[in-house]
C-alpha positions as MATLAB code, in Angstrom:
seq = 'MAIAFKILLIIFALGLISVVLLQKGKSAGLSGAISGGAEHLFGKQKARGLDLFLQRLTVGVATGFFVTALIVAYLVKA';
ca = [
      -1.010   27.222    1.826;
      -4.870   27.313    1.459;
      -4.659   25.186   -1.817;
      -2.768   22.445    0.298;
      -5.454   22.355    2.969;
      -8.211   22.320    0.360;
      -6.461   19.268   -1.283;
      -6.302   17.752    2.181;
      -9.834   18.495    2.744;
     -10.866   16.596   -0.413;
      -8.666   13.671    0.529;
     -10.404   13.460    4.034;
     -13.700   13.743    2.326;
     -13.215   10.758    0.082;
     -11.648    8.772    2.909;
     -14.653    9.466    5.073;
     -16.994    8.499    2.230;
     -15.081    5.348    1.756;
     -14.878    4.159    5.234;
     -18.475    4.806    6.033;
     -19.556    2.821    2.907;
     -17.176    0.030    4.185;
     -19.204   -0.307    7.417;
     -21.970   -2.843    7.748;
     -25.434   -1.427    8.302;
     -26.799   -1.901   11.626;
     -30.289   -3.161   10.291;
     -30.309   -5.413    7.399;
     -34.015   -5.749    7.053;
     -36.111   -8.529    8.386;
     -33.530  -11.233    7.687;
     -30.882   -9.358    9.544;
     -33.279   -9.061   12.437;
     -33.794  -12.739   12.562;
     -30.319  -13.914   12.102;
     -28.774  -11.141   14.105;
     -30.052  -12.649   17.115;
     -28.253  -15.763   16.414;
     -24.852  -13.929   15.590;
     -25.455  -11.931   18.834;
     -25.814  -15.102   20.992;
     -23.042  -16.956   19.550;
     -20.770  -14.020   18.593;
     -18.752  -13.291   15.493;
     -15.271  -12.286   16.796;
     -13.528  -11.781   13.459;
     -16.195   -9.484   12.134;
     -16.262   -7.660   15.425;
     -12.675   -6.791   15.224;
     -13.181   -5.371   11.506;
     -16.159   -3.407   12.665;
     -14.213   -2.013   15.620;
     -11.307   -0.863   13.486;
     -13.538    0.810   10.775;
     -15.452    2.535   13.494;
     -12.169    3.994   14.866;
     -11.008    4.726   11.580;
     -14.298    6.685   10.881;
     -13.734    8.830   13.991;
     -10.093    9.586   13.072;
     -10.979   10.580    9.439;
     -14.302   12.568   10.553;
     -12.069   14.493   13.192;
      -9.425   15.161   10.562;
     -12.254   16.345    8.067;
     -13.672   18.668   10.732;
     -10.504   20.309   11.683;
      -9.283   20.758    8.057;
     -12.692   22.250    7.093;
     -12.404   24.698   10.066;
      -8.934   25.652    8.866;
      -9.933   26.079    5.378;
     -12.851   28.194    6.459;
     -10.537   30.470    8.399;
      -8.003   30.818    5.628;
     -10.457   31.642    3.048;
     -12.247   34.189    5.279;
      -8.835   35.804    6.173;
];
């Protein structure tokens, strides 16, 4: 049982790393600060939907990782 949760924890860890790396950074340096104002003014609806999906996926995977880590810690201690 503990081995299954450890494997699940590794899957969640790799998934969390992948999802975080797929997200676009908030500050892309000076060029991002200049062009970011135009994007904010005129909007980018398609990119906004993808960013929102990745944000929600990150929260879900992080929650699964946290819960699985607590379960593995409990099983190893017991």
